[in-house]
C-alpha angles and dihedrals in degrees: 000000000000090000092054091054089053095052096046098081090046090050090050091051093048090048091050090048090054092049093049091050093054090050091051090050091049092050090047091051090051090050092050091048090050090049091048091051091049091046091049091051090048091048090049091050092048091047091050090048092047091050089049091052092046090050090050091049090050091049090047091050090048090051090049091051091048090049091046091053091047090047091051090049090048092050090048090050092048091048090050092048091050091049093047091047091051091047092051090048091052090049091050090048090050092051090044089050091052091051091048091051091051090050089048090054091051092049091050090050092049091049092052092049092047092051091049092049094045098044112105114235109217119213108264118244117244108282093006108131097169120116122234116259111257121240119264118279119267126235095269091050092048090048094048096045091048092047089051089053091050092051088052090056096254097131096164094049091045091050090052090054093048091048090051089053091053092048095049101033108023092159096048119126087238094056099089093048090044088058091051089054090048087056091049091052088058091046089052088055088049091245094136095164092060091043092053090048092055092046087056092049090055090058092043098048101033107028092153095052119101085230089068089071089048092051094047093048092049088049089055091050090051092052093048091050088053091054094250094133098164093051091045091052089051091052093048090047089053091051090054092044101043100031104028095157097049124105087239090060089062090049091046091053089054090050091051090049092054093043089056093060 
């Protein structure tokens, strides 16, 4: 009996300790559940935020693709416009060249008639049936006859006629174009060094002539065909800088655009 009384407080303490432990476990479980709920909410929020960011990235990528397609179309349109512009300029130059050739033919005909009308006709000596020697051809006649030879494929004969024009009429309006044709006769003979040299002389001797831009542009084309890209670019740059309003300047800009690729 005495022993039971002694153990009673200890049992009460042990029982109280057991009860306290269960309460702590219960509180701990509640805390864990609360943390789990909070963690789940945080995970849900992070997941929603992640999905939002992913959607924004997808939309941004779609926008970039759309812009890329638009840019490609724009570049294609610009390239087509440049090509069409260059083609139209070449057509205009061709038509202009045809008109100039027709005017040249008329000038040559007028020169010939003027010479015939102005030439004095001496009284023939008795028994002399010979005709007086006609005066020398004028610049338009020399130019036209030389151009006819060039069209027939006689580059050497044509060059001789153009060179005679330059010797006799160096200040003629036809002189710059005659030099360009001399360069083309050399190019036809695949003597590109001589052709390039003559193109350079056109610019040097007749810098104010519209044909200077033509010669410089043709020089650039020759350099590019020979693979001398840097020198060709310098020639095209000079066309644009020195002759900005010429048709050749527009063509030179197109050449520079393609060289830059």
